[in-house]
C-alpha positions in Angstrom: -9.1 -59.1 48.2 -7.8 -56.0 46.5 -5.0 -56.8 43.9 -4.8 -53.2 42.7 -1.2 -51.9 42.8 -0.5 -48.3 43.5 2.1 -46.7 41.3 4.7 -44.6 43.1 7.1 -42.0 41.4 10.5 -40.6 42.5 10.6 -38.5 45.6 12.2 -35.1 45.6 15.2 -36.4 47.4 15.8 -39.2 44.9 15.5 -36.7 42.0 18.0 -34.4 43.6 20.5 -37.2 44.2 20.1 -38.4 40.6 20.7 -34.9 39.3 23.7 -34.5 41.5 25.2 -37.7 40.3 24.5 -36.7 36.7 26.2 -33.4 37.2 29.3 -35.2 38.6 29.4 -37.4 35.5 28.9 -34.5 33.1 31.6 -32.5 34.9 34.1 -35.3 34.7 33.3 -35.8 31.0 33.9 -32.1 30.2 37.1 -32.1 32.3 38.4 -35.2 30.5 37.5 -33.7 27.1 39.3 -30.4 27.9 42.4 -32.3 29.1 42.5 -34.4 25.9 42.0 -31.3 23.7 44.8 -29.5 25.5 47.2 -32.4 25.1 46.3 -32.7 21.5 46.9 -29.0 20.8 50.3 -29.2 22.6 51.2 -32.2 20.5 50.3 -30.5 17.3 52.2 -27.3 18.2 55.2 -29.4 19.1 55.1 -31.3 15.8 54.8 -27.9 14.0 57.8 -26.6 15.9 59.9 -29.7 14.9 58.9 -29.1 11.2 59.9 -25.5 11.4 63.3 -26.3 13.0 64.0 -28.9 10.3 62.9 -26.5 7.5 65.1 -23.6 8.7 68.1 -25.9 9.0 67.5 -27.3 5.5 66.9 -23.8 3.9 70.0 -22.2 5.6 72.2 -25.2 4.9 71.4 -25.2 1.2 71.8 -21.4 0.8 75.1 -21.2 2.7 76.6 -24.1 0.7 76.2 -22.3 -2.6 77.1 -18.8 -1.4 79.9 -17.0 -3.1 80.5 -15.1 0.2 79.2 -15.3 3.7 78.8 -12.2 5.9 77.2 -11.5 9.2 76.2 -7.9 9.9 74.9 -6.3 13.1 71.4 -4.7 13.0 69.0 -3.2 15.5 67.0 -6.4 15.7 70.0 -8.8 15.9 72.5 -10.1 13.5 71.6 -10.7 9.9 73.1 -13.2 7.5 74.1 -11.8 4.1 74.9 -14.3 1.4 76.2 -13.2 -2.0 74.9 -15.4 -4.8 77.1 -16.8 -7.5 76.8 -15.8 -11.1 76.5 -19.4 -12.2 72.8 -20.5 -12.7 73.2 -23.7 -10.7 74.6 -21.8 -7.7 72.3 -18.9 -7.5 70.5 -18.3 -4.2 66.8 -17.6 -4.0 64.5 -17.0 -1.1 62.6 -20.2 -0.1 59.5 -20.6 -2.2 60.7 -18.4 -5.0 61.0 -20.0 -8.4 63.3 -19.0 -11.3 60.7 -16.7 -12.8 59.3 -15.0 -9.6 60.1 -11.7 -8.0 63.2 -11.1 -10.1 65.3 -13.3 -7.9 67.1 -15.1 -10.8 69.8 -12.4 -11.1 72.9 -12.8 -8.9 72.9 -10.7 -5.8 72.7 -10.8 -2.1 70.1 -12.7 -0.1 69.6 -11.6 3.5 68.2 -13.8 6.3 67.0 -11.8 9.3 65.0 -12.4 12.5 63.1 -9.1 13.1 61.4 -10.0 16.4 58.1 -11.3 14.9 59.0 -13.0 11.7 62.0 -14.8 10.2 62.4 -13.1 6.8 64.4 -13.5 3.6 65.2 -10.3 1.8 65.2 -8.4 -0.5 61.6 -9.2 -1.2 60.7 -9.6 2.5 59.5 -13.2 2.1 58.4 -14.7 5.4 60.0 -18.0 6.2 58.3 -18.6 9.6 56.4 -16.7 12.3 58.2 -16.2 15.5 56.2 -16.9 18.7 55.8 -14.6 21.7 57.4 -15.4 25.0 55.9 -18.5 26.7 54.3 -19.9 23.6 55.3 -23.1 21.7 57.4 -22.1 18.8 60.6 -20.3 17.7 61.3 -17.1 19.7 64.4 -15.8 18.0 67.2 -16.8 15.5 70.7 -15.5 15.8 73.8 -15.8 13.5 77.4 -15.8 14.5 80.7 -16.5 12.7 82.4 -19.8 13.5 84.8 -19.0 16.4 88.5 -19.9 16.3 90.1 -21.7 19.2 90.1 -19.4 22.3 87.6 -16.9 21.0 84.4 -16.2 22.8 81.1 -14.4 22.2 79.3 -13.9 18.9 81.5 -12.6 16.1 80.4 -10.7 13.0 82.1 -10.0 9.7 82.9 -11.9 6.5 84.4 -15.3 6.1 83.8 -18.7 4.5 84.7 -20.7 7.6 81.0 -21.2 8.3 78.1 -19.9 10.3 76.8 -20.9 13.8 73.0 -20.6 14.0 71.3 -20.2 17.4 67.6 -20.8 17.7 65.7 -19.9 20.9 62.4 -21.8 21.2 59.7 -23.0 23.6 58.5 -26.6 23.3 55.6 -26.0 25.8 53.2 -23.2 26.8 54.2 -21.6 30.0 53.7 -18.4 32.0 56.5 -15.9 31.3 56.3 -14.7 34.9 57.2 -18.2 36.1 60.9 -18.7 36.7 60.6 -22.2 35.2 59.4 -20.7 31.9 62.6 -20.4 30.0 63.2 -20.8 26.3 65.6 -23.5 25.1 68.5 -23.0 22.7 69.4 -25.0 19.7 72.7 -24.3 17.9 74.2 -25.9 14.8 77.2 -25.2 12.5 76.6 -24.7 8.8 79.7 -25.1 6.6 80.3 -22.9 3.5 82.1 -23.8 0.3 84.6 -21.6 -1.5 82.7 -21.1 -4.7 84.0 -18.7 -7.3 82.6 -18.2 -10.8 86.1 -18.7 -12.2 85.9 -22.2 -10.9 83.1 -23.2 -13.2 83.8 -26.0 -15.6 85.3 -24.8 -18.8 83.8 -25.8 -22.1 85.9 -28.2 -24.2 87.3 -26.5 -27.3 
């Protein structure tokens, strides 16, 4: 009686089936990884957008509050916000990120905020506040300034006044194809109040 067992390997068909199933699993894994990476990138970009919106609001709000005068001028790239700084040390306006001993910004003078199409800048030193995104990309597309309208007024008014400033921010919160009709930027607007600050109103020293 022959008890010898004959060993038998995989047939060609079995190997092809195994490879096919392996490719399906590998393809599914790669697809899932790409989807997770895309969602993670969109989430990070959205969080960055939120941070930039909050930062711009905080910077403009603090600058306008201590401005001696508020003026909105027309320019080739859209309106620009011109803020005259007060003479008093505690009310001087500086560009974001500029300390008291940097770039000669300690002296009283005008600070200009302007959206030039690719950057949001603070003049006169041209300091960049944020990068502006291209159409269809997550981020801020444009920033516009208008005077606070009186009752019955329409449009975007320019000129000087201490009533306040309306800031309009156009942004995308998701990546989309600009040729697609559904790809439209969203608009955020907020009103920033100014205070009537004069150097003559500074507290007088006791005699």
